[in-house]
N, C-alpha and C positions, 0 to 999 in steps of 0.2 A: 887836509880838511880837519878843523878842530871841532871837537864836540863840546857843547856847553856843560859846565859843571852842574851836577844836580842841585836843585834848589834846597836851601836849608831854612830852618825856621818854621814858623806856624803857617798853616795854609791860609791864604786870603779868602774873603767871603766869596762864595760860589753857590750855584743852585743846589749842590749837594751838601753844603755846609749845615743847613738847617736839619737835614736828615741825619747827618753825622752827630750833631749835638743831641738830637733826640735819642738816637741809639745809645750814645754814651750815658745820657741821663737815665734812661730806662735801666741800663745795666748797673749803674752805680747806686741808684735809688733802691733797686731790688737787693743788691749785695750789701749795702752799708746802711740802708734806711735813710729817711729824710734828713734827720739831724746830723748823721754822719757823713753826709755828702755836701760838698761845697761847690759853688759855681766854678771856682778855680779848678777843682779836681775834674769836673765835667769838661771844662774847656781843654784841660791837658789831655784827657782821654780822647777827645774829639780832634785834637791837634789844631786848635784854634785859640785865638786870644779871648780872654774872659769878656772883653768888651763886646765881642761878637755875640756871645751868649745873651748879654743884656740887650743888645741891639735887636736880636730876633725874638726874644721871649720876655723881656722886662725883668720881673723879679724871679726869685727862686720858686716862689709859690706858683707863678704863672707857668714856669718851665715844668714843674711837677705835674700840674693839671694837663698840660700839653702832652707830657710823656705818657699819661694814662690813655691817651687817644679816646677820650670820651666823646660821644656825639654832641654833648652840651657841656657848658661850663657849670658845674654844680654851684659854684659861688654866686653866679648870676641868678640861678633859679631860687636859691635860698635867700636871696636879698629880699624878696617879698615876705618870707617868713619873719625875717629880722625886722622889717619896716614897721610891722604892726605890734611889735613888743612881745614880751613873754606870755601874756595871757592869750590862750588859744593857740600858742605856737606848736603844740603837739599835733593837733589836727591839721594845721597848715603844713607842717613838715611831712606828715604821711601823705597828704593829698599831693604835695609837690613831687615826692618820690614816685608815687604811683602814676602821676600824669606823665612823667618821663619814661618810666619802665613800661607802661601800657601802650606807648606810642610805637607802632610797628616799625617805623623808620629807625628807632633807637635800639630796638630789642636785640638785634644780632650782635652788635659790638658790646653792648652791656652784658649780654650772656657770656661772651668770651672773657670779659673782665671778671664776672662773678665766678666763673669756673676756675679762673686763675688763682682765686683765694684758697683753693684746695692745695695749691702748690706752695712750698715754703717761700719762694721769692715773692709770690703774689700776696701771701700773708704779711710779709714784711712791708710791702707797698701800702697795704691797707692800714696796718698797725702804726708804722713809723712814718707814713707819708700822708694818707688821706685824712687820718684823724687830726694830726697837728696842723696840716695845711688848709683843710677845708672845714671839718666839723668843729674843732675847738674854737676857731675864731667866731663861729656862729654863736656859741655859748657866751663868749666875751661880749660880742655885739648885743646880745639879748640882755646883758647885765645880770646874769644869774650867778649865784655864788658857786664856787668850786666847779667851774666850767669843764675842767679836764675830767673830773669824775662823772659829771652829769652827761657830757657829750659821749663819753665812752659807753655809758649805759644806753643812750639813744642808739649808738652804732650797733650794740649787741642786738637790740630789738629789730632794727632795720635790716641788718645783715641776715638775721634769722628769717624775716619776712621775705626778703629777696630770694634767698636760697629755697625756702619752702614753696613760694608761689611760682617762681620763674625757672629755677634750675631743676628741682625735683618734681615740680608740678603736683604737689600733694593736694588732693581734694579733701574738703571743699574749698580750701584757701585759694587754689589756683583759679577757680571760676567764680568766686564771690565778686559781686560788683565792687568797684573801687570805694564807693561811698560807704558800703558796709564795713570795709576794712578801715576806713578813716574813723568810723564810729567805734570800732572795736579797739584799734591800736592807738588812736589819738589820746584817750585818757591815760593810757599807760605811759606814752611818751611825755605827756604833760606832767605826770607825777615825777618822772625822771628829771624833767627840767626845773620844776618849781616846788615839788613836794619835799617834805622833810627827809633828810638823809641821816643815817646813824652816825 
């Protein structure tokens, strides 16, 4: 009775292929950052062909967002902010973030993500992934000058608000109505977006 030789080469598409790609992507994005991670390296780590990565996830940006396991695609939510142009974008951005974070269905997974930024690999995902893949393109689409600087400033404010309101639950920020926070934070974000920079 002969035994079949073990299969060699890359694993064909299978139900667990998507999970393997996501696991490899999470690990590599966390270890090497967004810019330092290629679709090819993710495919190699997952043991699949790079074409399968594109088949399941489309672009590298799409794969990055999927790897974050967010309950919503932030790019879709921020499309409304972009559509109305730079004027008033600060308030719209705060309102959009709060509408997602205040939704009880979204809070648990988002809290897990927010707490992960206290860990070095989570910090890298935010700094080297979320900023270039999600936030910086918003600045470009809004047509603002120096979007990489301005959107980093926006991120500093929004991360601070998220940590203060949802992770640490610092009062009175934790219990202020969303529209009060929009009125307080919106002008600051607007200044970051369109105000003069040194």
